[in-house]
Structure formats: C-alpha cells, structure tokens
C-alpha positions in Angstrom: 0.0 0.3 0.2 1.1 3.4 -0.5 1.1 6.1 2.0 0.2 9.5 2.2 3.6 10.4 1.8 3.4 9.7 -2.0 0.3 11.9 -2.4 1.1 15.6 -3.2 -1.8 16.8 -1.2 -0.9 20.9 -1.3 -3.7 22.9 -2.2 -6.2 19.4 -3.1 -9.1 18.3 -1.8 -8.6 14.8 0.3 -11.4 12.6 1.0 -10.3 10.9 4.5 -12.3 7.4 5.4 -12.0 8.0 9.1 -13.4 5.4 11.7 -15.2 7.7 14.0 -18.1 5.1 15.0 -17.9 6.1 18.9 -20.4 5.0 21.5 -22.9 8.0 22.5 -25.3 8.7 25.4 -27.6 11.1 23.6 -25.0 13.9 22.4 -22.2 12.7 24.6 -19.2 10.6 23.4 -18.4 8.0 26.3 -15.4 6.8 24.6 -13.1 9.2 22.1 -10.5 6.8 21.4 -11.2 6.3 17.7 -11.6 9.7 17.3 -8.3 10.6 19.0 -6.3 7.6 16.6 -7.9 9.6 13.7 -6.0 12.8 14.6 -2.6 12.2 13.4 -3.2 11.2 10.1 -5.7 14.4 9.5 -3.1 17.0 11.0 -0.6 15.4 8.6 -2.9 16.3 5.7 -3.9 19.8 7.3 -0.3 20.5 8.0 0.5 19.6 4.2 -2.0 22.0 3.2 -4.5 20.0 2.0 -8.2 20.5 1.7 -9.5 17.8 4.1 -12.8 16.4 3.8 -13.3 13.4 6.6 -16.1 11.0 6.2 -17.2 8.3 8.7 -20.3 6.1 9.6 -22.0 6.0 13.3 -24.3 3.4 14.5 -26.8 1.4 12.1 -29.2 3.9 10.5 -30.0 1.8 7.7 -29.9 4.1 4.7 -31.9 7.0 6.0 -31.2 10.0 8.0 -31.5 9.4 11.8 -31.0 12.2 14.2 -29.6 10.1 17.3 -26.9 8.8 14.5 -25.6 12.4 13.4 -21.6 13.2 13.6 -22.2 16.5 14.9 -21.2 15.6 18.4 -18.0 14.0 16.5 -17.4 17.4 14.6 -17.3 19.1 18.0 -14.8 16.6 19.5 -12.8 16.4 16.5 -12.3 19.9 16.5 -11.5 20.2 20.3 -8.9 17.2 19.3 -7.3 19.1 16.3 -7.5 22.8 17.6 -9.3 23.8 14.5 -12.6 24.7 13.6 -14.0 21.5 11.8 -16.9 22.4 9.4 -20.1 20.0 9.4 -22.1 19.1 6.5 -25.6 18.5 7.1 -25.8 16.2 4.6 -23.1 13.4 2.9 -22.9 14.3 -0.8 -25.8 16.7 -1.2 -26.2 20.8 -1.0 -24.7 21.3 2.1 -21.8 18.9 1.7 -20.9 20.7 -1.4 -20.9 24.1 -0.4 -18.8 22.9 2.8 -16.2 21.3 0.5 -16.2 24.3 -1.8 -15.6 26.7 0.9 -12.5 24.9 2.6 -9.3 27.1 2.3 -5.8 24.8 2.1 -5.5 23.7 5.6 -9.0 23.4 6.3 -11.1 20.2 7.4 -14.9 19.5 7.3 -16.6 16.4 8.1 -19.6 15.0 6.3 -22.9 13.7 8.0 -23.0 9.9 8.7 -22.1 8.0 5.7 -24.7 5.6 6.5 -27.7 8.0 5.8 -27.2 6.9 2.5 -28.6 3.8 1.1 -25.6 3.6 -1.4 -23.1 3.2 1.3 -23.8 -0.5 2.2 -25.7 -1.9 -0.5 -25.2 -5.0 -1.9 -26.3 -3.8 -5.6 -22.8 -3.1 -7.2 -24.7 -0.1 -9.6 -26.3 1.4 -6.6 -23.4 1.5 -4.4 -21.1 2.8 -7.1 -23.5 5.6 -8.2 -23.1 6.8 -4.7 -19.6 6.0 -4.9 -19.5 8.3 -7.7 -21.3 11.5 -6.3 -18.7 11.2 -2.6 -15.8 10.8 -5.0 -16.6 14.0 -7.2 -16.3 16.0 -3.6 -12.5 15.3 -3.6 -9.3 15.0 -5.8 -7.7 12.1 -3.7 -8.4 9.6 -1.2 -6.5 8.4 2.1 -8.4 5.1 3.7 -7.9 5.5 7.5 -10.8 3.8 9.0 -9.6 0.3 10.0 -12.2 -0.8 11.7 -14.4 -0.4 8.5 -11.8 -2.2 6.0 -13.5 -5.6 6.4 -16.9 -4.0 4.6 -17.5 -4.0 1.1 -19.2 -0.4 1.5 -18.8 2.5 -0.9 -16.4 4.7 1.1 -14.2 1.7 2.0 -14.0 0.0 -1.3 -15.2 1.9 -4.4 -14.3 5.2 -4.0 -10.2 4.1 -3.8 -11.2 2.7 -7.0 -12.1 5.9 -8.5 -9.5 8.2 -7.0 -5.7 8.3 -6.5 -5.3 6.9 -3.0 -3.1 6.1 -0.4 -3.2 4.5 3.3 -3.3 6.4 6.4 -1.0 6.2 9.2 -3.6 4.1 11.4 -4.2 1.4 8.8 -0.4 1.6 7.9 0.1 0.9 11.7 -2.6 -1.4 12.3 -1.4 -3.9 9.2 1.7 -3.8 10.5 1.2 -5.0 13.7 -1.5 -7.6 12.5 1.4 -8.9 10.0 3.7 -9.2 13.2 1.1 -11.6 14.7 0.5 -13.8 12.0 3.9 -13.8 10.3 6.5 -14.6 12.5 5.1 -14.2 16.1 7.7 -14.4 19.3 6.7 -17.3 21.1 5.1 -18.1 23.5 2.3 -16.9 21.1 -0.5 -16.5 23.6 -4.3 -15.7 22.3 -6.7 -14.7 24.9 -10.3 -14.8 23.5 -13.5 -13.6 25.6 -16.7 -11.8 24.7 -20.4 -13.3 24.4 -20.7 -15.2 21.5 -18.4 -18.4 20.3 -19.8 -17.9 17.1 -18.2 -14.4 16.5 -15.1 -16.1 16.8 -15.5 -19.2 14.9 -13.2 -18.3 12.0 -10.4 -16.7 14.1 -10.3 -19.8 16.5 -10.1 -22.4 13.8 -7.1 -20.3 11.8 -5.6 -19.5 15.2 -5.1 -23.4 16.5 -2.2 -24.2 13.9 -0.4 -21.0 15.0 -0.6 -20.3 18.7 1.0 -21.9 21.7 -1.6 -21.2 24.2 -5.6 -20.0 23.8 -7.3 -18.7 27.1 -11.1 -18.6 26.6 -12.9 -16.4 28.9 -16.6 -14.6 28.8 -19.9 -16.0 27.6 -18.1 -17.7 24.9 -16.5 -19.7 27.8 -19.6 -21.7 28.8 -20.5 -23.0 25.5 -16.5 -24.6 25.9 -17.6 -25.8 29.4 -21.0 -27.6 28.0 -19.1 -29.1 25.3 -17.3 -31.0 27.7 -20.4 -32.0 29.8 -20.2 -29.5 32.4 -23.5 -27.7 33.7 -23.5 -24.1 33.1 -27.1 -22.8 34.5 -28.5 -20.0 33.1 -25.0 -18.9 31.8 -24.9 -17.7 28.1 -24.9 -20.9 26.1 -24.8 -21.4 22.1 -26.1 -24.9 21.9 -25.7 -25.0 18.1 -22.2 -24.5 18.7 -21.5 -27.4 21.0 -20.2 -29.7 18.0 -18.3 -27.3 16.6 -16.4 -26.4 19.8 -15.9 -30.2 20.9 -14.2 -30.2 17.4 -11.8 -27.1 18.3 -11.0 -29.3 21.8 -9.9 -32.1 20.0 -7.9 -30.4 17.6 -6.1 -28.2 20.1 -5.3 -31.5 22.2 -4.2 -33.2 19.0 -1.8 -30.2 18.1 -0.4 -29.7 21.3 -2.2 -26.3 21.8 -2.8 -25.2 25.6 -6.5 -24.6 25.6 -7.2 -23.0 28.7 -10.8 -23.0 30.4 -12.2 -20.9 33.5 -11.7 -23.2 36.7 -14.2 -21.1 38.6 -16.7 -18.2 38.0 -18.3 -15.7 39.5 -22.2 -16.9 39.2 -24.9 -14.3 40.2 -28.7 -14.7 40.7 -29.5 -12.8 37.6 -27.9 -10.5 34.9 -27.8 -7.2 37.0 -25.2 -4.9 38.6 -25.9 -5.5 41.9 -26.8 -9.5 41.6 -26.0 -11.5 44.6 -23.1 -13.6 43.5 -20.0 -16.0 44.4 -17.1 -17.8 43.2 -18.4 -21.3 42.3 -16.1 -24.3 40.4 -16.6 -23.8 36.8 -17.5 -27.5 36.6 -20.5 -27.0 38.8 -22.4 -23.8 38.0 -25.8 -24.0 40.0 -28.6 -24.6 37.8 -30.3 -21.4 39.1 -27.1 -19.0 38.6 -25.4 -17.5 35.6 -21.8 -16.9 35.4 -20.9 -12.9 34.8 -17.1 -12.8 35.4 -14.4 -15.3 35.7 -13.2 -16.3 39.5 -10.6 -15.4 41.6 -8.5 -18.9 40.8 -8.8 -18.6 36.9 -7.4 -14.9 37.1 -4.4 -16.3 38.6 -4.2 -18.9 36.2 -4.5 -16.9 33.4 -2.2 -14.6 34.6 0.3 -17.4 35.3 -0.3 -18.4 31.3 0.8 -15.1 30.3 3.8 -14.4 32.2 6.4 -16.0 30.1 4.6 -15.0 26.8 6.5 -12.9 24.1 3.6 -12.3 22.1 -0.4 -11.8 23.0 -3.4 -10.9 21.1 -6.8 -10.2 23.5 -10.1 -9.7 22.1 -13.1 -9.9 24.4 -13.7 -9.1 27.8 -13.9 -11.9 30.4 -17.2 -10.9 31.8 -19.5 -8.2 32.3 -17.3 -5.3 32.7 -19.7 -2.7 32.6 -21.0 -4.0 36.1 -18.2 -2.9 38.5 -18.7 -6.3 40.6 -18.3 -8.7 37.3 -15.1 -5.8 35.8 -12.3 -7.7 37.6 -11.7 -10.6 35.6 -11.4 -8.4 32.6 -9.1 -6.0 34.4 -7.0 -9.1 35.8 -6.1 -10.2 32.3 -5.5 -6.2 31.1 -2.9 -5.9 34.2 -1.5 -9.1 33.5 -0.8 -8.1 29.9 0.5 -4.6 31.0 3.2 -6.4 33.6 4.3 -8.8 30.8 7.5 -8.1 28.5 5.6 -9.4 25.7 4.6 -7.8 22.7 0.7 -7.1 23.5 -2.1 -6.4 21.4 -5.2 -5.4 22.0 -7.9 -6.0 19.2 -10.3 -3.4 19.6 -14.0 -3.5 20.4 -15.3 -4.1 24.1 -11.6 -5.0 25.0 -10.3 -1.4 24.1 -13.5 -0.1 25.5 -12.8 -2.1 28.9 -9.3 -0.8 28.9 -10.4 2.7 28.7 -13.4 2.4 31.4 -11.3 0.5 33.8 -8.8 3.5 33.9 -6.0 1.5 32.5 -2.7 3.1 30.9 -3.2 2.8 27.0 0.5 3.1 26.9 1.0 -0.1 28.8 0.2 -2.0 25.7 1.8 -2.3 22.8 -0.8 -1.7 20.8 -4.7 -0.8 20.8 -6.3 -1.6 17.9 -9.2 0.3 16.6 -10.9 -2.6 14.6 -12.5 -5.3 16.5 -14.2 -7.3 13.6 -11.3 -5.9 11.0 -8.5 -7.4 13.4 -10.6 -10.8 13.4 -11.1 -11.5 10.1 -7.7 -10.4 9.4 -6.4 -12.9 11.7 -8.8 -15.6 10.1 -6.8 -14.9 6.8 -9.6 -13.3 5.1 -9.0 -10.7 2.4 -10.4 -7.3 3.5 -12.0 -5.2 0.7 -11.0 -2.3 2.0 -7.3 -3.0 2.0 -7.6 -4.7 -1.2 -8.9 -1.5 -2.6 -5.8 0.0 -1.2 -3.4 -2.0 -2.3 -4.6 -1.8 -5.9 -2.8 0.5 -7.6 
C-alpha cells in the first residue's frame, strides 16, 4: 500500500475515510478513542496544506437520516482534538456537503454527515453502491483510507471510492497492518491468544485459523460456557450457544491433537440474575448451580490466566472476561489487562469491547504495545480473510 507521503496534497481536496464510530449517550461521547486515533493522519494532511474532507459512519441508521446517529457531536470533539474549526456538512453528498467542501481553504477540514444515512453506502447492489461512490468521489481529488475498523466491509466509501481516485493508506491503517502481520507471519513465542466476549459464533473463524499458529489459547467471557458445556458440565443460566457445541468439541479435539494449551476457566462468579448488584459467589466452573449464571471469571481463573501470560512473548487479546460494564463483574477483565501490562511481551488489544474496557477501567493505554481500533477487522485479518478495504488500497 502507498502511504500519504506518496501523495502531493497541497491545495488539493483529500477525502479521508476515518473510523469515528464512537459510543454515544445522547449527544455525549462516552469513549473518544477512535476519534483520537484519527487525528494524526488528519493533522498531517492539514499541515501539508490539504483541504481535508473527513467521512465516516456511526451506528446502524439503515440508509436514512436518523438524528440520534448524527456525527455532529463527533465534529465538535474532533474540533477540540485538532485545535481547529471543523466545518460540518448536514448531509453526505448533497447541497450542504458540496457547499461546505467548496468553502474549504488550504489547511482546513470538514466532516460530512453519517455515510450510512445514504442507502448506497452499504448496498449489496454494485450499481447502487457505485452510483453513490461516484457522488462521494466527486467531492475530492485524492482519497486516503484510514478507517481500519471498516476495512472488512465492502462499502462504497471503503471499497468503491478508492477505485475512482488516486489513493493511499493513512497512518492508522499502516500501523494496524504492520501489527497484524507481526501476529501472523512470525510471532515471537510463546504466542498466547486470549479470547472472550459473548458468543463463540463471533470467533469461529479466528479460532479455527489460530489453532495452527498459537501455543496457548485462553478462553473467557460468555463464550467460555459453551466450551464448558461441550465438555459435559452444567452451566446453569449462563450464556450458551447449543448450536455451536459440536463445533467447539472439534476445537477441543484439534487443540489436543496439535499440542495447543487450551485453557478454560476453573471458577466463575455465578450470579442470581443479570444485574449490576446481583448477589453472586465464586463457584467451580464445572459445578455452576442450575439457578445461577456466570458473569465473570473467578479469582482462581484470574491467577491461572496471569500465570499462562507471564512468560509470553506475543499476546493478542480480544473480548472481555465478564460483564465489565458492571463493577462487580469487571475484575476478570481487569486481571487479564493488568497481566498484559506487567508482561514483557508484544501485547495487542484487539479493539472493540476490549479497548473500551481498557479505557473504562482507567488502565494506561501506553501499557500495551498496540490497541487496535477495529475489533471485527482485526479478527477477520487473523482469520486469513481478504479485507475489501485493504484490497482496494493495495490496488494501484
């Protein structure tokens, strides 16, 4: 992929596809990590004299303007982080966008409204998507892809627009790809992967691909209960994907055959209900009461996981160990994060809820080697899939 250093951007209109898909509470941004990650590329282009047009999505408005998904709060936060006024277009490719872009001077920046307000952005019809891409590309002279969290989507702004304009990868995407290559091509060993989150089904592809590459695989979070059930254990009211039991039994057998140390929880915090103040106690993972549900890994598991991470040279972590949004059930996620911080390994936090947990728990972001901005994109890369947005940037 070409980088922005290969583009002559001075005085030219540059469309930057960023990832600004941040969580909102009303109009309040509760985690601005993705906005902060977009700043270096935008700043570099501004300092080079470009007229910068930023585009991004937020949430799932399903192809029509939806006020709660407006990027207006993001424009305000981006302006604060850049120390520059960010002009905001109230549409994507309409009159407001065209007028806002036309008014830009060299070294100025604008943000377009939510790309997903336009049905063409996500359309599976190539002609519909292409027609929207034509209108979006017409706003600019050059394209910079920097929204790593969206590169696994075959969307107009990610896949079709770079095929219409001279293009390059922004600094964020370059950094993400370098890290993922380090995880997949020749990782320092022992190589340990920690997977959590709610559903096994979200991680099927990455588990299948990683079993031939890792030395240890630690499983926590909601997905652990399907693994425990696959071994014949009672999991009570814990999250369980019964349709994945055969698949998981296959993973357990393959891990044993390959000599991969697949580590499951030995105890869990079992609660009476899914609530922040639910009564709970630590119980053996193999004996969860029928009227309880596991909401976090227990204290013995935290120690076990930390010991399995202590000598690691490379660690990839994706998915919380419990319901970290509830303080009573955030201890497992905190324990894994702190074990990574204490490690001498090359440590990668795989975006999504894991990155949100690091920030929510007040842990130092510089305690990790890399915090990804793209959970789904990171996982699909590790599955070995071709990511449309990267393929478009690699295409000269």
